[in-house]
C-alpha positions as CSV (number, residue, x, y, z in Angstrom):
1,M,105.8,87.3,96.0
2,D,108.6,88.1,93.7
3,R,109.8,90.4,91.1
4,I,107.5,88.0,88.6
5,D,104.5,88.6,90.9
6,L,105.3,92.1,91.0
7,R,104.9,92.5,87.3
8,I,101.6,90.8,87.1
9,L,100.1,92.9,89.6
10,E,101.6,95.8,87.8
11,A,99.9,94.7,84.5
12,L,96.5,94.0,86.4
13,Q,96.2,97.3,88.0
14,A,96.7,99.0,84.5
15,D,94.2,96.4,82.8
16,G,92.1,94.4,85.2
17,R,90.2,92.7,82.0
18,L,93.5,91.0,80.7
19,S,93.2,87.8,79.3
20,N,95.5,85.3,81.0
21,I,97.2,84.7,77.6
22,D,97.8,88.9,77.0
23,L,99.0,88.8,80.7
24,A,101.6,85.8,80.2
25,E,102.7,87.6,76.9
26,R,103.0,91.0,78.7
27,I,105.2,89.6,81.5
28,A,107.1,87.4,79.2
29,L,106.0,84.3,81.0
30,S,104.1,81.1,79.5
31,A,100.3,81.0,80.1
32,S,100.3,78.1,82.6
33,P,102.5,79.5,85.1
34,C,101.3,82.8,84.7
35,L,97.5,81.3,85.4
36,R,98.8,79.7,88.6
37,R,100.9,82.8,90.0
38,V,97.5,84.8,89.3
39,R,95.5,82.2,91.3
40,A,98.2,82.0,94.0
41,L,98.0,85.8,94.3
42,E,94.1,85.6,94.5
43,E,94.2,82.8,97.2
44,K,96.7,84.6,99.2
45,G,94.3,87.7,99.1
46,V,97.2,89.8,97.7
47,I,94.5,90.2,94.6
48,A,91.2,91.2,96.5
49,G,89.0,91.3,93.6
50,Y,88.1,92.6,90.3
51,A,85.9,95.8,89.5
52,A,84.9,98.1,86.8
53,L,85.5,101.9,87.6
54,L,82.8,103.7,86.8
55,D,82.8,107.8,86.1
56,P,80.0,109.0,88.3
57,E,79.4,112.0,86.8
58,K,78.4,110.3,83.5
59,I,76.1,108.3,85.9
60,G,74.4,111.4,87.4
61,L,76.6,111.3,90.7
62,G,78.0,114.9,90.3
63,L,79.0,115.6,94.0
64,T,81.4,114.4,95.9
65,V,82.0,115.3,99.6
66,H,84.2,114.5,102.3
67,L,82.9,114.3,105.7
68,D,84.9,114.3,109.0
69,V,82.8,113.1,111.9
70,A,83.5,113.1,115.5
71,L,82.0,110.9,118.2
72,D,80.9,111.1,121.7
73,K,84.0,109.9,123.6
74,R,81.5,109.1,126.5
75,D,79.1,107.1,124.5
76,A,80.8,103.5,124.7
77,K,78.7,102.4,122.0
78,A,78.7,105.3,119.6
79,R,81.5,103.5,117.2
80,E,79.8,100.5,117.0
81,R,76.5,102.2,116.0
82,F,78.5,104.7,113.7
83,K,80.3,101.6,111.9
84,A,77.3,99.5,111.7
85,A,75.2,102.5,110.0
86,V,78.0,103.2,107.5
87,Q,77.7,100.0,106.2
88,T,74.1,100.6,105.2
89,W,74.9,103.8,103.5
90,S,75.3,103.2,99.9
91,E,76.4,106.7,99.1
92,V,79.5,106.2,101.4
93,T,82.2,105.2,99.2
94,W,85.2,104.6,101.7
95,C,85.3,105.4,105.5
96,H,88.6,105.4,107.5
97,S,88.9,105.7,111.5
98,L,91.8,108.6,112.4
99,S,93.5,109.8,114.7
100,G,93.4,113.2,116.0
101,D,90.6,115.3,116.4
102,M,87.8,113.9,114.6
103,D,87.4,109.8,114.6
104,Y,86.4,109.2,111.0
105,T,86.7,110.3,107.7
106,M,84.3,109.3,104.9
107,Q,83.6,110.0,100.8
108,V,80.1,109.9,99.9
109,V,79.1,110.4,96.3
110,M,75.6,111.8,95.5
111,P,73.6,113.3,92.3
112,D,73.7,116.9,94.1
113,L,73.5,119.2,97.1
114,K,69.4,118.4,98.0
115,H,70.6,114.5,98.2
116,Y,73.7,115.8,100.4
117,T,71.9,117.5,102.6
118,A,69.1,114.9,103.2
119,F,71.9,112.3,103.9
120,L,73.7,114.9,106.6
121,M,70.5,116.0,108.1
122,D,68.2,112.5,108.2
123,R,71.1,110.1,108.6
124,V,74.4,111.1,109.8
125,L,73.6,114.1,112.4
126,T,70.5,111.8,113.9
127,L,72.8,109.0,114.3
128,P,73.4,108.9,118.4
129,G,76.8,109.7,119.4
130,V,77.5,112.1,116.5
131,V,78.8,115.1,118.0
132,N,80.5,117.2,115.1
133,V,80.4,117.0,111.4
134,K,82.5,119.1,109.0
135,S,81.8,118.7,105.1
136,S,84.4,119.5,102.4
137,F,82.7,119.7,98.9
138,V,85.6,118.2,96.1
139,L,85.8,120.9,93.7
140,E,88.5,119.3,91.2
141,K,89.8,115.7,91.1
142,V,93.6,116.6,90.6
143,K,94.2,112.8,90.9
144,E,92.4,109.6,91.8
145,T,93.7,106.1,91.1
146,T,93.2,102.7,92.5
147,V,96.8,101.5,91.3
148,L,99.3,101.1,94.4
149,P,102.8,101.9,94.1
150,L,104.5,98.5,93.5
151,N,108.1,100.3,93.6
152,F,107.9,100.2,97.4
153,A,106.4,96.7,97.7
154,R,108.6,94.0,99.0
155,P,109.3,90.9,97.0
156,G,109.8,87.6,99.0
């Protein structure tokens, strides 16, 4: 990966719908080499995919909650059960394994508190091996981005 690749990534992070011609123009490269570079970045997995970013509130998903989950350390299968369950919960937008007191942190997006209560009580807390859950309700989104800081990326 060189500086041109980083410029391609920067442009696509800002606008993933850029046509190849517009992208090539923006980074001062002709269309064919630009397309070859984008395809190489896709094949290497640097560009993992493309998506439309939706505004949750405009589609009726006004509640965002962060959950920290602790599992029973003596239950050898608790982690696998938990990870398998999370994969089936469409409300979970991300889930990360942690060091420290809690084992996982995840974000869930819901219409309202009633739906969250059912999710927590009927799915999370009934899962064998879950011993503690802490919920934090998002009051205000101060910064939310999918853009990675390419100024720290290391060109080849």
